[in-house]
C-alpha angles and dihedrals in degrees: 000000000000106000100173133074094173143013089252091056090048090051091049091052090052089050091052092046090051090055091049090052092046091059096043101261097126088127088068090053091052093044091054090048091238097135091106090055091054101053113155090001092073092051091047097048101033109094137117109307116245112263094245091056097038094058093052118099118251094257092054092049089049091053092051091048092051092050091052093047091064142238099326093055094040088056090046090053091048090052091047088053087068093051102093087160092062108034133046119249096261092056091046090051092049095046090051086068093062110129120208096214135147138164111271118259112225113259090238089067092051096044098081091051091045092053091049089053093047093045088223143057115291090241091056091060104033133039091210139357128195106229092201107090118237089203135021130191137156092263104037148004125221127216135181119233140168124225123225090261092053102261114148112226140170124228117211105196124189112235115248116263096008094115094055092048093049092048090053092048091050091054090052092047091051091053093046089050089054090052092047092050092048095045103045132045087191092059094036091070089061091054099228092187091057091046092053091047090053090047092049092052091048094047095047089052089052091050090059105074092191088067090055089050092051089050090056091050092048093050092047089055093046093048100039091116090066097080092183093060119089124197116185117256116246118227099217094182087075105022119103139144095296100029131055116188115187142157117288110230124197117209147122113288107245091234091060096088093166092058090047090054091045089055089056094240125156105248094192090055091048093052092049093047093051091050092046091055094049094044090051089053091050103041103029108025101031089216115095146170102257097197108048097163122148092260090065094056129074122192114224132192115285094032093288120150129215116206117205142186117040098185092113115046132159131217127208118188119216087257093054092047090050090050091049092051091049090049093052091045092048092053094044093048094038095242107154093178091058092050092045092052091054091052091049089054089051090054088077094222097312118138113272128187093229097188092054091045092052090052093051093045091051091054090048100051092045085069088063096045111135093011110132113236089241089062097043112129100225093186093052089048095052091044090053090046090051090053090054091048090051089058089057095044091250131130131224108246108267093237090060094048087057089049091051090049091049091050092053091048093045092051089052090051092049095047091049091055097036119017090203094053116140113200097206095049092080092043094058099079090050092045091052091048091048092048091048090051092046093057099036118127091246093055091043091052090049091050092050091050092048093049092047090053090048089052091051090047090054090054091055097039109026092160092068094063109115114250093016095145094291094136097242096117093193095101113100099179130102123293118268115283127242121237093258091052091049091050091051091048093051090047092051092048091051092049090049090052091050092049090051091052092048091050091053090048091049092051089053092049091051089053093050091047091054090052092048090054088065095055112125102200121071137029119335134195120197088348093306127110111253095228092050091048093050091047091050092050090049092051091049091051091048090049092051090049091052091050091050091049091049092048091049092049093049091046090054091052092050091050 
């Protein structure tokens, strides 16, 4: 297989192979059949490993190798640290230690690129700029500056040449993923090509600083009702794909607990506020900060919180949020069928042994029996779910792995501020609101209408029904329905909708009757107004009739 499109790409591959050999991963080189590409390099590098490296476990040596390989591979390791469905716990723990560090490039080398991005001389835009970086990473460097009207800002400048290097590394990774998928049935089930494609999309988004800036603006708009939350303002007149100019905020780093106490701030309130903001992003907005660690929060006077760094964000569609709510409800109410159905939906049409899956899910949720929803460990739950999916050669959807990672990080932030912090406590009001909305008459009516339209669509296009003998074998749902079954289903859904509407009407009538009983003018019996009493008796009779009708319907289904 031809791995190289240029001499530079060939040289980069040799560099990466040299690092693998240096840290004792020559078996990977052999497994990928790259010995011929190594040549003299393998003989030069291969020697007894130094004692300090040899005694390290494989996962620690892998972390060191990724850090030496550069920004692309550091980012890959950080993404893999979120994939509880792919890697065991010890590898996840080690990859979480990956540090995105690099020696600072002198400001003089960045200045020409900065002026191209600004479209003007630095002095024309800023009154002063501190040439000593306040932050350095492999992808960017950050500087403090002051505008001509006295506004303090930070400049996040992309390092020269980093985009080209990352693009070359991504091409190599794509080719290596193709080799891995072709060589190993074991790895093929984890779809390495798809993983690298997801990683590429994520990394290219992170390279474009204007996307990060738009994420900040979107979150500010979503969270504007939280008046104690501060998100830095973006200066769009200067921000572009390789430069992010935003408001400089002074505050106490969230990890400086002593300074927070010295300022007389309520730590418990701060922890709850941080959790409330992130849960709102996850459960309501579907667009969340995916790296809420203490370094990304500043504590401001009055118990306000500034949230920084929007390079890593997660997205949850309405469907994913609905699935997550159903999963949590299924665990809390001990409903293995509900949880299993969510996992089948996550299988993306691949074949699933449903009976085996139900058995494993039943064993799992029994571990959470009796645990109040407010005390549910969402990270432990998703980790256990990921382990089950691994057994069935399935992967947790990437959006949910980011959510799991964010929950772990958020819990660490909360426990640092308040040792008694409970992550799910702040989620409960939003969960109750979401559940109430999910089962409201309006949503139920919309669902009935949607399902009825789906049923009609199946009548017109029966060949589009999944699993309808199309030979794909990945569909684990029920067989296609006949017309009579569809008609009965639509009828049952309509009757259920009508019963729901009648129940809401009846509740309103009971409320009005109770108010009429308190009327002072007019005839009274036993201290109660006659009209209110008659209305109450009528509502009670209607309620008994509804119960009888429901009992008769259920009896007919059982028979």
